[in-house]
C-alpha positions, 0 to 999 in steps of 0.5 A: 856205742857213744858216750853222753857226759852228765849233764847239768842244768840250772833251772830258774829257782833252785830249791833244795829241801829235804824230802816232803818239804819246800820252802816258798818265797813271796814277795814283800809289799813293802820295802825296808830302809838300808841301815848305814855302814861303812861300805854301801850294802844292799838291803834284802827283804822278803817274806818266806813261806813253807810248802804248806803255805804258812808262814816260816820260822827259822834263820838263814846263814850267808856265807862268802868267799873273799872278792872285791866289789865293783866299787873297789873295796875289798871284801874278806870271806865271812859269814852273816846271819838273820832271823826269820820271824812269822816269815819276815827275812831282812838283812844287809849285804855288800852287792857282788854283782860285777866284782871280781873274781868273776862269778862270786856269789853268797851261799844262803843256807836255810834252817827253818823250825820244821827241821828243814834245811835249804840252800840258795846262791845269791848275786847282790846288785848295788840298789838303793831300794831293797830287793827281793830273794827272786831277784838275787837267787840262782845266779851262779853254781859252785866251783865244784861243778864241772861245767859252770853255767852262768846268769844273764846278769853276769854275761851282760856285765862281761860284755859291757866291760869288753865292749867299753874297752875295760879289762875284765881282770884289774891286773891282766891287759885285753886282748882284742877278738880281731886279732892281737900280738902278745908281747909275751908268752901266754902262761896258763893256769893248768891243763884245760878240763873243758873242751873249750879251754885252752891247752897248753904244751904240757897237756898237749905233750901228754896225751900225744905221747899217750897216743903215740904209745898206746894206739894198739890199746884204743878201742876201734870204731872199725875193728878188724877183729875181736876186740878186749877192754881191759879196765884197771882194778878199782876204775870204772868203764862207765857209758851213758848208752851202750847199744840202746841200754841207758845207764842210770849213773849218766842220767844223773841231774842236779844233786842226784838221786834222779838217774833212773827217773830221768833214764826212763823218762828221757827222749832215749826212752820215748818208745821204751828202753832197758835201763841199767842201774849199776852195782855202784849206783847210790841206794836211795832212789826209788821208782814206779813203773807208771811213770815210765816211757814205754811206747809200743816197745815196753820198758825194762830196769834191771837194778843190780844195786846191793848185790841184788837183781831187780827186774822191773817191766812196764808194758812189755810186749811179746816179741813173737806171733801169738806169744804172750805179753809178759816181763820175762819169758823162758823158752827152753828147748832141749833135744839132747840125748839122755843116753849120751848125757850119761855116757858122757859122765853127766847125771845119772838122772838126766833132766832138763829144766826151764828154771830152777831156783836154789834157795837156802838159809844157812844161819842168822833166822829166828822162830822165837814168838813167845807170844804168851810172855808179852809183846815181842820185837819181831816175828818168825824170820820168813824164807820163800824160795818163790814169792809171787804177788799180784794187784788188779784194779782193772777188770779181766779175769785175774790169775796168779798162777797160770800152769798148763802141761801138754804130755805127748810121750809116754811117761809120768805126767804131773802138773806139780811135784812137791816134796816136803821133808821136816825134822825141825818140829814145831815149839812156838804158839805160832808153829803150825808145823809141816803141812802143804798149804796155807791157803786163805780164800776170803772176800777182802775186809777192806772197802775203799772210802773217803770224801769227794774233792775235786770235779764234785758236780751234779752228774760229773763222770771225773770226780777225785776222792780223798781216801780215808780207807783202804786207799789203792783197793779201788777197782773198775767195774764196781760202784760208787755211791754217795753216803751224804744222809741228805741224798740217800732214802731210808723211810719205810720198811722193805717187807719182801722181794720175789728172788730170782725171777727168770723173765720180766724185767728182773727181781723186785723188792716190796716196801711199806711206808714209802712214797718212790718216785715212779719210773717210765720203762720200755723195752728194746725191740732188737739185740744191740751187738758188739761192734766188730773190734770192741765189745762195746756197741758205742753210739747206737740208735735203739728200736722201742719194742711196741708190743708184747711188753711188760704190763705198765711199760710204755711203748712210745718215747712220748712217755719219757719225762725228757727228751734226753738225759741218763738211763738205766739198762737191765737184760732180762734175768735168767737163771744161769746167767748174770744181768748186764746193767749200765747206765747210759745218756740218750736222746730221743729220735722219735717215737719208737727210736733212742740214740744211745752210747752203750758200754755193754751189748744187750739182748732183745727186751732189755728194759730201759728205765728213765727217772724214779729210782734209775741210778740208785744202789739198794743196801739191805742192811741186815746183811751188811757186816762191818764195812761190807755191805751189799748194794744192788744197782736199781733199774728203776721204781715201777711203783710208789712202794716197789722196785726192780734191781740187778740181782743177778744170781744173788736176787736175796733182797726181801728173801728169807730162808735163804743166804740172806739174813732178811725176815719177815715173820708175823703170826696170830696169837691163839692164847697168851698167858703170864705165870710167875713172870714167864709168859707162854704164847701159842701162836695160830700156826706153825712158825715158818722158821725157829725164832728161837734167840730172836727179839720178836715183837708182841702187839695188839694183845687185848691186856697190853701189858704184854705188848713189847719187844722180847727175846724169845725161847721156842718150846714147840713148833708153835709155842714160845716164852719170854721173861716179863715182870707182870701179874699172872693172867691170861689175854687174847688177841694180838700177833708176834712178828719179826721184820728186819726190813731196814734198807738205805737207797744210795745215789750210785754211778759204776766206775769205769776207770781208776787210773789217772792218766796224768799222774799215772797212778792209781791215786783217788781219780775216778772215771764214772759212767753216766749218772745222775748223782749230785756230787759235791765236795766233802760228800762221804763215798764208797766203792763197795764190793761188787754185789755178786761174790762167789768165794769158794775153794777149788774143784779138781775137774778129772776126765778120761775117754779111754778105759781106765786101768782096774787098778784102784784110783783114789784121790784123797790123803794118805797118811804114813809113819806115825798116826795116833789120836790127834790125827783127824783125816778130814774136816769140813768146818763151819766156822760161823757162829751158831748164834748167826743162824735161825734157831740159835738167835740169828736170821741165816739159814745155815748152808745145805751140805757139808759133804755131797756126792753126785753121779753114778757109783756103784757104792757110794761110801766104801768104809773100814769100821773104825775101832770104836764106830763107823759114825759118831753122831753129835747133837745138833746146835740146839743140844740134846734136851730141847724139843728141837733137838730131833733130827733126821739120820737119813732122808730116802727118796721113794715113789710115794715121797720121802721116807725118813729114819729120825732120832730124838735125843730127849728120849733115845728114841730112833723112829723110821716113817715109811709111806706115813706109817710110824715105827719106833724103837725107844726104851720102852719098847717097839711101837708098830702098827702091824707086825709080821714075823715068822718067828716071834720068841717073847717072854711076856706079852703085855696087855690083852689078846683078842680071840680074834687074833688067835688061830683056833686049832683045825680038827684031825683029818686033812685040816688038822693045825695047832691053835687055841681051843674053842671058847667053852661058853659062859655057863660054869659047872658044865661037864663037857669035853672037847672032841677032836672035831673041835666041839664041846660034848658031855661025856658019855653016860653023862645026864643033862637034866631030863633029856637023853644023849643019843647013842650014835657014834660021833653025834650028840643029840638033845630032843625029846625023843632022844633019837640019834642025829642023822646024816652025820650031823654032830650036834642036833636039836629037834626042830619040833620039841624043845629042851629046856635047862636053866644055869643050875641043870634044872628044866626051865620052859623055853631056855632052849627053843627050837620052834621056828628055827630059833634059838633062845637062851634065857640069861636067869630062870624065872623069867623076871624083867632084869634079863634079855634073850639073843634070837638068831632068825635064819629064816628073816628075808632081810638076812640073819638078825641077833635080837636083844628082847626086853620083855621077857621070854614070851615077848616076840618083839625086841627092843634092839636088834642088829640086822645082817641083811643080804646087802652086807650092811649091819642095822642097829635099831633101838626102839622104832624102825625109824631109828635104825642106824647102819654100819658099812664100809662108808662109815656108821649113820644114823637118821639123826646123824648124832653119835654119843658116847661117853668117851672116845679113843683113837691111836694117835697118828700124824699124816706124812704130809698134807697130800698123804692119801685120805678120804673125805672125813678122815680125820687123825690126831697126834699130841699137837694137832687134830687133823681133818681130810677135807677132800681127797688127799688133802689133809688140814690141820688145827693146833691143840692147846693146853687149858 
């Protein structure tokens, strides 16, 4: 080991000042005259400044010890003072240069009005003209310093006196340097205190005696055995550098407080070092690692002051191959036998820890925080066994806590084991009780902002930003934007965008009312790879694609506006990857090659843009929240109203109904009316989004009193209303619209570095990529957050290849002890206000899922029924009473589309849609098109039931079955009975007004002869004769007639013109026919008939044959193509979708629209409106 004494250095000008303050003295321009005095004096005249350059005010107090001037005049000790006014200092002092005793000095103490106090030491020469402070200060140090230094003036004076033979002291003789004889003993004032002072006999005797008596207690430099140094109590053994460990106390210089800083920046630490800050080292000196030396070995400061051990590391590197660069590595290996440990009386729970931390808080803490009562002086006491903090301004993967475990032996394998036991409870407002973690994962609220203060010239790649907000949050890889309004572009409106694209130059945005300069675009012909040991390609020659490029792209460098400059590059986008964007310097090599210096590799087909909007950043202002703005790098402008930008996986500019708040809605107005101060609007089509609560613009209405911007309330899918004072009226025309098209284009540059290598700190100096920004001093600048942010909760990846055990394996939360009504097992909350979303006054689209299950399971959910219910479903954000309060309980995929189960809170109706068919359960009843049921138990059937819907009972025999009876006919008063064969018959012995009833069993005949029916016919009519009966039982000619195979029934007797006949013509060549005869019983032709020909169609004829209408499978058709009716009724229904099954010409209606099938499986609709 070696010792190093404290070093004291006198540096040209010694200024002692309070922290943050310094007094600077400047030479005065004019001289002052010296006031007369009994002893000749020298006038000290100067101008005093503060460290900020302003003139100082205050006073200076000058004190001195007794001395004899060079002129031989004695000056007793004393003090004097002078006032400093507007920097002016002037006072007269006796010259003390060359005075005795040697080293005499004046002590000048400054007291300035800003509270600072500083001290200087003056040696004043004899001078007829005024002297300045800078010529007399810092010539000597106080006598309390162990090794004093002297000024050149002092040395020169002493040498001159010696050479001239004059004694240095007025009372002692001079001894020649070459040698001399003392006439008496040399008496020294005391033992020497420095290494070059003469030693007296006493000093020598004491030290010789000590050496002789303590040789056995000295530390040997060549020891033969172990040596022990015993330091007496109350004393210290101090070293400067012990086996490479530097001790801060031994590097202190000047007035102290700099031992650590001197040690870590000294030559001893040129290649890294270990610095010990002793427990006795004064508290007060702070330090930061970025200013230290480290070399290749790193530097470590161990600070033991105040009972704390603080370890600070700078650039530590691993000492073993394949290790990690870490400030401290704890590597513990255990081979101890658990059995042997227990047998030796060790723990009954054998263990081995790499690190064990025990932290106890036994007394002195506080948990009081009565916030509701008033302001409190401090918050609750925090006790943390481990506190970890990370700050990363550079690029990379930033992990605060990285853990890995390999379990190769049988036994439990856990990443962590945490047990929380609590009995303290909670009391104050800020108490949260016992729970595992407080985890806050959020985008930073702060944004680095400031003004350009240095290096601010066009295209500069090193600028210094004077921070205004969030200093220290600047980071590499982001972009610096220039917010000077004179340099940004805001005219016109953003009207749309492509969103995410998978090919071509990239996502694009379109505008109206703009006049952008247009860029020139080229594409690369080859991949631009990384270097072997550097991901940056560096200086490369880039080949330009000459074929297969995007429309509008150039294929030769001749199209570039300048042979050199700055270009923008961006890879062609892909769905699953981000886009590498950068700006780089270029120069043209030839018609198909460029020379470029690149920081990122690029794929073939990368777009290179020149001029236009290359180098700008695009902000969609509707998405800006407070100081946080999303700024996308712009590749270039392809037209005066369009641009390409680097959207990566967040290409949302101009895209609505996504995570962006952009909205562009414009619909024609079908109807508009004002009634009692409320305007009702019906749009010509459905609103694409629910605009409820938004400010919509009404324009172009014929009655201009309707035009303006109003906050609207939607009342339907294509209806809305708003309040407006005015007369009741209606009008036509116009549009209703809303466009959130604000934008800003900022000049922008990528930030490559935030670390100032000169100051070794992150202090506002930024290193930028090549750029075209016209930086200027005092330009307002900002480094926004990176344009893509993905802030999310953790996903746990759990994998096992071997078959799992049959015992249940679950992940979740298990509650024990007392679980009562205040407990909610699991909550997923979207705490964003509803007013941010469409339908509630905002323009954002709600997130997709609160819970999602994926993969193959036997059961997606396995639940035990709750004591009240399994599910409790509340109304959506629109409440329970609005037109849009309805929601789907389930959406079920089918082979034909999506079926659903929906609920409408306004009517308490549950509706099921299955392949376009609707089934509804409502308080009024169950509604369905078709019901297939084995058994229907009903007390009451409302509405008419047609005979066709009721089965007839079957005749006795093999065809028997229960059912309704046959229709007995419209003639009243006839005495008949229902036979078991299902026919009506006249009772035996009855009379039919002159006719006779056959007596054959099982038959009934009506004919002139009364003969029985033959061949088992139950009811027969003689085909030749006739038998007539009127409605009263009297004979009427031709009431029933069998001639020609026709049956004619008279509606009334007498043959008046008010009756009609029904004729069945079974022998007609066209088939059977029912005819209605308007000319009486003897009329052979019919005015209208219904014909059933062999072709299966029904023919309707009214009047002449040319007016015949046809009803068949293809519908009803008439020669005139006209169907006229006083009214028409159909059941309301809604096609399941615009592609629901249909044939051209089909139509349907519901309460809002009329639907027409224009082609196979193609529906179109038109809105219905009130009148």
